[in-house]
C-alpha positions as CSV (number, residue, x, y, z in Angstrom):
1,M,-0.1,0.2,0.0
2,F,1.4,3.5,-0.9
3,D,-0.3,7.1,-1.3
4,P,0.6,7.9,-5.1
5,R,0.0,11.5,-4.5
6,E,3.3,11.5,-2.3
7,D,6.8,12.8,-3.8
8,V,8.1,9.8,-2.3
9,W,6.9,6.5,-3.3
10,E,8.3,3.6,-0.5
11,L,7.1,0.3,-2.2
12,R,8.1,-3.3,-0.9
13,E,7.7,-6.7,-2.8
14,A,8.4,-9.8,-1.4
15,T,12.2,-9.5,-1.8
16,F,12.9,-6.2,-3.2
17,E,12.3,-2.7,-2.1
18,A,12.5,0.7,-3.9
19,K,12.0,4.4,-2.9
20,L,10.9,6.4,-6.2
21,R,11.8,10.4,-5.3
22,F,9.6,12.3,-7.8
23,A,11.5,15.6,-6.8
24,S,14.5,14.2,-8.3
25,L,13.1,14.8,-11.7
26,P,12.7,18.0,-13.6
27,E,9.8,20.3,-13.3
28,R,6.4,18.8,-14.8
29,G,3.1,20.2,-15.6
30,G,0.2,19.0,-13.6
31,Q,-1.4,16.8,-16.2
32,F,1.8,15.6,-17.5
33,D,2.6,14.4,-13.6
34,L,-0.6,13.1,-13.2
35,A,-0.3,11.1,-16.3
36,F,3.3,9.9,-15.3
37,R,2.2,8.6,-12.0
38,W,-1.1,7.0,-13.5
39,T,1.2,4.8,-15.7
40,L,3.5,4.1,-13.2
41,I,0.3,3.0,-11.2
42,W,-0.6,0.4,-14.1
43,Y,3.1,-0.8,-13.7
44,A,2.8,-1.2,-9.9
45,Q,0.0,-3.4,-10.4
46,N,0.8,-5.4,-12.8
47,Q,4.6,-5.6,-13.4
48,S,7.5,-6.4,-10.7
49,L,8.9,-3.6,-8.7
50,P,12.4,-3.9,-9.9
51,H,10.6,-3.3,-14.0
52,L,8.6,-0.5,-12.4
53,R,11.9,1.3,-10.7
54,N,13.8,0.9,-14.1
55,M,11.1,2.4,-15.8
56,F,11.3,5.2,-13.6
57,Y,15.1,6.1,-13.9
58,R,14.7,5.6,-17.7
59,A,11.8,7.9,-17.9
60,G,13.6,10.3,-15.5
61,H,16.7,10.4,-18.0
62,L,14.4,11.2,-21.0
63,F,12.7,13.9,-18.9
64,D,15.9,15.6,-17.8
65,F,16.9,15.9,-21.4
66,I,13.6,17.4,-22.9
67,A,13.8,19.7,-19.5
68,K,17.3,21.2,-20.4
69,T,16.8,21.1,-23.9
70,T,13.0,23.3,-23.9
71,N,13.9,25.3,-20.7
72,S,10.4,24.7,-19.8
73,P,8.1,22.4,-17.7
74,L,7.4,19.1,-19.3
75,A,4.0,19.2,-20.9
76,D,4.4,16.4,-23.8
77,I,6.8,14.1,-25.5
78,S,6.6,14.4,-29.1
79,S,8.6,12.6,-32.0
80,V,11.1,15.9,-32.1
81,H,11.9,14.9,-28.2
82,L,12.4,11.7,-29.3
83,L,14.4,11.9,-32.2
84,S,16.5,14.6,-30.4
85,Y,17.1,12.2,-27.7
86,K,18.0,9.4,-29.9
87,S,20.8,11.7,-31.8
88,H,21.9,12.9,-28.2
89,L,22.8,9.2,-27.2
90,G,24.6,7.9,-30.1
91,A,24.6,4.5,-31.4
92,D,26.2,2.8,-28.6
93,N,23.5,4.1,-26.0
94,E,20.2,4.2,-28.2
95,W,19.2,1.2,-26.1
96,C,18.4,4.0,-23.7
97,L,15.8,4.9,-25.8
98,G,14.8,1.3,-26.6
99,S,14.4,0.6,-22.9
100,V,11.8,3.6,-22.1
101,S,9.9,3.3,-25.6
102,G,7.5,0.3,-24.1
103,F,6.8,2.3,-21.1
104,L,5.8,5.6,-23.0
105,M,3.4,3.1,-25.7
106,R,2.0,1.8,-22.8
107,W,1.4,5.3,-21.2
108,R,-0.3,6.3,-24.8
109,S,-2.3,2.8,-24.8
110,L,-3.7,3.6,-21.5
111,G,-5.3,6.7,-22.8
112,Y,-3.6,9.2,-20.9
113,L,-2.5,12.7,-21.7
114,G,1.4,13.6,-22.5
115,I,2.4,11.4,-25.4
116,T,1.5,12.8,-28.8
117,R,0.2,10.9,-31.6
118,D,3.3,11.5,-33.5
119,A,5.5,10.1,-30.9
120,E,3.5,6.9,-30.4
121,A,3.7,6.6,-34.5
122,L,7.7,7.0,-34.2
123,L,8.1,4.6,-31.6
124,S,6.1,1.5,-33.4
125,H,8.6,1.9,-36.3
126,L,11.4,2.7,-34.7
127,K,14.4,0.2,-35.0
128,L,16.6,0.5,-31.8
129,K,19.6,-1.5,-30.5
130,G,19.5,-3.4,-27.5
131,N,21.4,-3.1,-24.6
132,P,24.8,-5.0,-25.2
133,K,24.6,-8.1,-23.7
134,G,27.8,-10.3,-22.7
135,V,30.7,-8.2,-23.2
136,S,32.3,-8.7,-19.8
137,V,32.0,-12.2,-20.3
138,A,33.3,-12.1,-23.9
139,T,36.3,-10.1,-22.7
140,M,37.0,-12.1,-19.5
141,D,37.0,-8.4,-17.9
142,P,38.7,-9.0,-14.5
143,L,36.7,-6.4,-12.7
144,K,33.3,-7.4,-13.9
145,G,33.5,-10.6,-15.8
146,P,33.8,-14.4,-14.9
147,L,36.2,-15.4,-12.0
148,T,39.1,-17.9,-13.1
149,T,39.5,-21.4,-11.7
150,V,42.2,-19.8,-9.6
151,E,40.5,-17.0,-8.5
152,L,37.3,-18.9,-7.8
153,E,39.4,-21.4,-5.8
154,A,41.0,-18.7,-3.7
155,L,38.0,-17.3,-2.8
156,Q,36.6,-21.0,-1.8
157,K,39.8,-21.6,0.4
158,A,39.8,-18.2,2.0
159,L,36.2,-18.7,3.1
160,N,36.7,-22.2,4.2
161,A,39.6,-20.7,6.2
162,A,37.7,-17.9,7.7
163,Y,34.3,-20.2,8.7
164,A,36.6,-22.8,10.3
165,Q,38.4,-19.7,12.6
166,H,34.5,-18.5,13.5
167,E,35.2,-15.3,11.5
168,V,32.3,-16.0,9.2
169,S,28.8,-17.1,10.5
170,M,27.1,-20.6,9.4
171,A,24.5,-18.4,7.8
172,E,26.9,-16.4,5.7
173,Y,29.1,-19.1,4.9
174,V,26.0,-21.2,3.3
175,L,24.6,-18.0,1.5
176,C,28.3,-17.5,0.0
177,W,28.8,-21.3,-1.3
178,L,25.4,-21.6,-2.7
179,L,25.9,-18.3,-4.7
180,M,29.1,-19.9,-6.1
181,M,27.5,-23.2,-6.8
182,L,24.4,-22.4,-8.2
183,G,25.0,-18.9,-9.9
184,Q,21.2,-17.8,-9.2
185,R,20.1,-14.5,-8.4
186,P,20.3,-12.7,-4.8
187,T,16.5,-12.4,-5.0
188,Q,15.9,-15.9,-5.5
189,Y,18.0,-16.8,-2.4
190,A,16.1,-14.0,-0.5
191,A,12.6,-15.9,-1.3
192,L,14.0,-19.2,-0.1
193,K,12.3,-20.7,3.2
194,V,13.4,-23.4,5.6
195,R,10.8,-25.7,3.8
196,D,12.7,-25.4,0.3
197,V,15.6,-27.6,1.7
198,A,14.8,-31.3,0.9
199,V,16.5,-34.7,2.1
200,V,15.5,-37.9,0.5
201,H,16.9,-41.1,1.9
202,E,17.6,-43.5,-1.1
203,K,16.6,-47.4,-0.3
204,D,20.8,-48.3,-0.6
205,G,21.0,-45.9,2.1
206,A,22.3,-43.0,-0.1
207,V,21.0,-39.6,0.9
208,T,20.4,-36.7,-1.6
209,Y,20.3,-33.0,-0.8
210,S,18.3,-30.6,-2.9
211,L,17.0,-27.0,-3.0
212,R,13.7,-26.0,-4.2
213,M,15.1,-22.8,-5.8
214,P,12.2,-19.8,-6.5
215,R,12.5,-18.9,-9.8
216,A,11.6,-15.2,-9.1
217,K,11.1,-14.2,-12.7
218,Q,12.3,-10.2,-13.3
219,R,8.8,-9.2,-14.5
220,D,6.6,-11.1,-12.2
221,S,5.9,-9.8,-8.7
222,N,5.2,-13.3,-6.9
223,A,8.9,-14.5,-6.3
224,R,7.6,-18.1,-5.2
225,G,5.4,-18.5,-8.1
226,E,7.3,-21.3,-9.7
227,F,10.2,-23.5,-8.4
228,K,13.2,-25.5,-9.9
229,D,14.8,-28.2,-8.1
230,R,18.6,-27.9,-7.4
231,V,20.8,-31.1,-6.4
232,L,23.6,-30.2,-3.8
233,T,26.8,-31.8,-3.2
234,P,26.6,-34.4,-0.3
235,E,29.0,-32.1,2.0
236,I,27.4,-28.6,1.2
237,G,23.6,-30.3,1.3
238,K,24.5,-31.5,4.9
239,L,25.4,-28.6,6.1
240,V,22.7,-26.5,4.4
241,N,20.1,-29.2,5.8
242,E,21.9,-28.7,9.2
243,Y,21.7,-24.8,8.9
244,A,18.1,-24.8,7.8
245,R,17.0,-27.1,10.9
246,N,18.9,-24.4,13.1
247,V,16.7,-21.6,11.5
248,Q,13.6,-24.0,11.9
249,I,14.4,-24.1,15.5
250,Q,14.9,-20.2,15.8
251,F,11.5,-19.2,14.7
252,T,9.6,-22.1,16.8
253,G,7.2,-19.8,18.5
254,Q,7.6,-16.9,16.4
255,L,5.9,-18.3,13.4
256,F,2.9,-20.2,12.9
257,D,4.7,-22.5,10.9
258,P,8.5,-22.5,11.6
259,M,8.9,-24.4,8.1
260,D,7.9,-20.9,6.7
261,A,10.5,-19.1,7.8
262,P,13.2,-17.5,5.9
263,L,16.2,-19.3,5.0
264,F,18.4,-16.3,5.5
265,P,16.3,-14.5,7.8
266,G,16.6,-10.4,8.6
267,G,16.2,-8.8,12.0
268,S,12.7,-7.7,11.6
269,A,9.4,-8.3,10.1
270,N,8.5,-4.6,10.1
271,G,7.4,-3.4,6.3
272,A,7.3,-6.9,5.0
273,I,4.1,-8.0,2.9
274,A,2.3,-11.1,4.5
275,G,3.9,-14.5,4.0
276,Y,7.5,-12.7,3.4
277,E,8.0,-11.8,7.4
278,Y,11.7,-11.5,8.3
279,H,13.0,-12.5,4.8
280,Q,15.6,-10.0,3.8
281,T,15.6,-7.9,0.7
282,S,17.7,-9.1,-2.6
283,H,19.8,-6.1,-2.1
284,Q,20.6,-6.7,1.5
285,L,21.7,-10.4,0.7
286,G,23.8,-8.8,-2.2
287,N,25.6,-6.8,0.5
288,V,26.1,-9.4,3.1
289,V,27.9,-11.5,0.1
290,N,29.7,-8.4,-1.0
291,A,30.7,-7.9,2.7
292,V,31.9,-11.4,3.6
293,L,34.0,-12.2,0.4
294,R,35.4,-8.4,0.5
295,R,36.5,-9.2,4.3
296,L,38.5,-12.1,2.8
297,K,40.9,-9.7,1.0
298,V,41.6,-12.6,-1.9
299,I,43.9,-11.5,-4.5
300,S,43.3,-11.8,-8.0
301,E,46.5,-13.3,-10.2
302,R,45.3,-11.1,-12.8
303,T,45.0,-7.6,-11.5
304,G,47.2,-7.9,-8.4
305,D,44.5,-6.1,-6.2
306,H,41.8,-7.4,-4.1
307,I,39.2,-9.5,-6.4
308,H,36.2,-7.4,-7.3
309,I,33.1,-9.1,-5.4
310,G,29.4,-9.3,-6.9
311,A,26.9,-11.6,-7.3
312,K,26.9,-11.6,-11.1
313,R,30.2,-12.5,-11.2
314,F,29.4,-15.8,-9.9
315,R,26.4,-16.3,-11.9
316,Q,28.9,-15.5,-14.9
317,T,31.3,-17.9,-13.9
318,V,28.9,-20.8,-13.6
319,G,27.6,-20.2,-17.2
320,T,31.3,-19.7,-18.3
321,R,32.7,-23.2,-16.4
322,A,29.8,-24.9,-17.8
323,A,30.5,-23.6,-21.3
324,E,34.2,-24.7,-20.8
325,E,33.2,-28.4,-19.9
326,G,31.2,-28.5,-23.3
327,H,27.2,-28.1,-22.5
328,G,25.3,-26.4,-24.9
329,E,23.0,-23.4,-24.8
330,L,20.2,-25.6,-23.7
331,V,22.1,-26.6,-20.9
332,I,23.4,-23.2,-19.6
333,A,19.9,-21.6,-19.6
334,E,18.8,-24.2,-17.5
335,L,21.6,-23.8,-15.1
336,L,21.3,-19.9,-15.0
337,D,17.3,-20.1,-15.1
338,H,16.8,-18.3,-18.2
339,T,13.7,-18.5,-20.0
340,D,15.4,-18.7,-23.5
341,T,18.9,-19.0,-24.8
342,Q,19.0,-15.7,-26.1
343,N,21.3,-14.4,-23.6
344,V,23.6,-17.3,-23.3
345,G,25.1,-18.0,-26.2
346,V,28.0,-15.4,-25.4
347,Y,29.3,-18.4,-23.1
348,V,29.3,-21.0,-25.8
349,R,31.0,-18.4,-28.2
350,S,33.7,-17.2,-25.7
351,T,34.6,-20.3,-23.9
352,P,38.3,-18.4,-23.2
353,A,40.1,-18.6,-20.4
354,I,42.2,-21.2,-18.7
355,V,43.3,-22.8,-21.6
356,E,46.3,-20.5,-21.7
357,R,49.6,-22.1,-21.4
358,I,51.1,-22.2,-17.9
359,D,54.9,-23.0,-18.1
360,R,57.5,-22.5,-15.7
361,A,58.1,-18.5,-16.5
362,V,54.8,-18.0,-16.5
363,A,53.8,-19.4,-13.2
364,M,57.1,-17.8,-11.7
365,Q,55.5,-14.5,-13.0
366,M,52.3,-15.1,-11.6
367,A,52.9,-16.5,-8.4
368,P,53.3,-13.4,-6.4
369,L,50.0,-12.0,-7.6
370,A,48.2,-15.2,-6.9
371,Q,49.5,-15.7,-3.4
372,A,48.4,-19.1,-3.8
373,F,50.9,-20.2,-1.0
374,S,49.4,-19.6,2.7
375,G,51.6,-22.0,4.6
376,K,55.0,-21.0,6.7
377,L,58.6,-21.9,5.0
378,I,60.9,-23.4,7.6
379,N,64.9,-24.4,7.6
380,G,63.7,-28.0,7.9
381,P,62.2,-30.7,10.3
382,T,63.8,-29.0,13.3
383,G,61.9,-25.9,13.0
384,A,58.3,-27.4,12.0
385,S,55.3,-27.2,14.5
386,R,55.2,-31.0,15.1
387,R,58.6,-31.8,14.7
388,V,58.6,-34.7,17.4
389,D,55.8,-36.4,15.3
390,P,57.0,-38.5,12.6
391,A,53.4,-38.8,11.1
392,S,53.9,-34.8,10.4
393,H,56.4,-35.7,7.5
394,I,55.4,-35.5,4.1
395,R,56.7,-37.5,1.5
396,A,56.4,-37.8,-2.4
397,P,58.0,-41.0,-3.9
398,E,55.8,-40.9,-7.3
399,I,57.3,-37.6,-8.0
400,T,60.8,-37.7,-6.5
401,G,61.6,-41.4,-6.9
402,K,62.5,-41.3,-3.1
403,F,60.8,-42.0,0.2
404,E,62.7,-39.4,2.3
405,A,60.5,-36.9,3.8
406,I,60.3,-33.3,1.8
407,S,58.5,-31.4,3.9
408,S,55.8,-31.3,7.1
409,C,52.2,-30.8,7.9
410,G,51.1,-28.5,10.9
411,K,47.7,-29.9,11.2
412,H,46.5,-32.2,13.7
413,G,44.2,-35.0,12.8
414,F,43.4,-36.9,9.7
415,C,44.0,-35.3,6.2
416,G,42.2,-36.8,3.0
417,F,43.9,-34.5,0.4
418,L,46.3,-35.7,-2.0
419,K,49.9,-35.0,-0.9
420,P,52.0,-32.9,-1.7
421,V,50.2,-31.2,-4.6
422,A,47.3,-30.2,-2.1
423,C,49.8,-29.1,0.8
424,Y,51.0,-26.3,-1.3
425,T,47.7,-24.2,-1.1
426,C,47.1,-25.5,2.7
427,N,47.9,-22.8,5.5
428,N,49.2,-25.9,7.5
429,F,51.8,-26.6,5.1
430,E,55.5,-26.1,6.2
431,P,57.8,-27.0,3.2
432,W,61.5,-27.2,3.9
433,M,63.7,-24.4,2.3
434,D,65.7,-27.5,0.9
435,G,62.9,-29.3,-0.2
436,P,62.8,-30.5,-4.1
437,H,60.3,-28.0,-5.0
438,E,61.7,-27.5,-8.6
439,Q,61.3,-30.9,-9.1
440,I,57.6,-31.1,-8.3
441,L,56.9,-27.9,-10.0
442,E,58.5,-29.7,-13.5
443,Y,55.8,-32.8,-12.5
444,L,52.9,-30.7,-12.1
445,I,53.5,-28.8,-15.4
446,A,54.5,-31.9,-17.4
447,E,51.5,-33.3,-16.2
448,R,49.5,-30.1,-17.2
449,E,51.2,-30.4,-20.7
450,R,49.9,-33.8,-21.1
451,L,46.4,-33.5,-20.2
452,M,46.3,-30.6,-22.4
453,A,47.6,-32.7,-25.4
454,A,44.8,-35.3,-24.3
455,G,42.3,-32.4,-25.4
456,D,40.8,-32.1,-21.5
457,S,41.6,-28.7,-20.6
458,R,39.2,-28.3,-17.8
459,V,41.5,-31.2,-15.9
460,A,44.2,-29.9,-17.2
461,S,43.9,-26.6,-15.4
462,I,42.6,-28.4,-12.0
463,N,46.1,-27.9,-10.3
464,D,46.9,-24.2,-11.7
465,R,46.4,-22.8,-8.5
466,S,48.9,-25.7,-6.8
467,I,51.3,-24.8,-9.8
468,L,51.3,-21.0,-8.9
469,A,51.6,-22.1,-5.0
470,V,54.7,-24.2,-5.6
471,A,56.5,-21.7,-8.1
472,E,56.1,-18.8,-4.9
473,V,57.4,-21.7,-2.3
474,I,60.6,-21.7,-5.0
475,Q,61.0,-18.0,-4.9
476,L,60.7,-17.4,-1.1
477,C,63.1,-20.4,-1.0
478,E,65.7,-18.6,-3.3
479,A,65.1,-15.1,-1.2
480,A,65.6,-17.1,1.9
481,R,68.9,-18.5,0.7
482,A,69.8,-15.3,-0.5
483,D,69.4,-13.7,3.0
484,R,71.2,-16.6,4.6
485,N,74.2,-16.3,2.4
486,A,74.4,-12.7,2.9
487,A,74.4,-12.7,6.5
488,H,77.2,-15.6,6.4
489,G,79.1,-12.9,3.8
């Protein structure tokens, strides 16, 4: 509910809220302003709130241009105004007129004053370029485009470490992992409820976890009108189910049915529409993801700076990785929950990425930027955290041809990861200064080239971050030996 006569419309849908400030628009004649508001009311009643907000600002951009060129309050919009606006925008930005043209045509069809007949005739025949799509994907933009495998793995590793150290809450951890895994829109996660987490126990004892994901279509105000089931990996699925049960317990007594509690609840039910009490908005959830992942301060090997975080980048990454694995447009459209394939072709056409060659020279150059090594370099076994424990010694006879220890592990307890390849990116790893790191680097690069020659670029690149970590250890060893030699003359 809102009063359309107010100069500020405060609107709320299931997982979206917006403020439309009419005072930010140029001066408008009384009849023109009334017609504009009535057209917006039609959009509020028949379209989604994000679409309504988009039309408000796109129309505002047109109004600003007309007001500056006429120096008078807006009374109507004619074909002359539209042609001048099109010329002002230029070929690269004429999509702005295309975006608002549907709004103007709706305004006219509703029978309100303000859009002249010649403007309607022009818009019905005008052919305009659409908003350019997929540019950041096609160019692998390091700030706005898909993440590389090395960047994604670095974020996941840092997120896991922060959660293990209780620097990230369970809710934040689950949300970030679901975003990275599924690549859905923030509004879809905001619409999730506890009841959307499903567990199926098979006859053979296997357990399948899935998430009933609301589709939250862009121009539909019903965020939970349609669903698609998304199967989760057992590890993440088990955690999501545990987290959902915790939320259910939290809302027992607060809601009539705690299964209707939001999966990612906010702090208050104030302002929410019926059925979405305690739900956060998509904007709020997006801010949570951005804040958590930026706090990790993970470095990009492409820019040498902190990875630029945005929910859309994870969505693009899911699409890009699917294309790199050989999936076609229909599969990618299904993964990203597109209603058609018109916006997913860029993923199939661009499959760029990680297939570039990584040899020793490239690895040594990228290593300082990637900062993939997070352990502690030590002189030898006497400097290890668990020096009295022989189980802490790491060996690699399949690479070195010898059974002698080459490094140490500072972790207490079982580790199921592949040694020594996975060790180099682990924060419990303690490589020895005189260990055979060059030999391990040569082995990993040779194995990468072998798999690349076999035509499996995805598998070939799986150890790219480990390669960069080994290269960084080699550089640290060289620097430490140089310092030691300098100290001894």
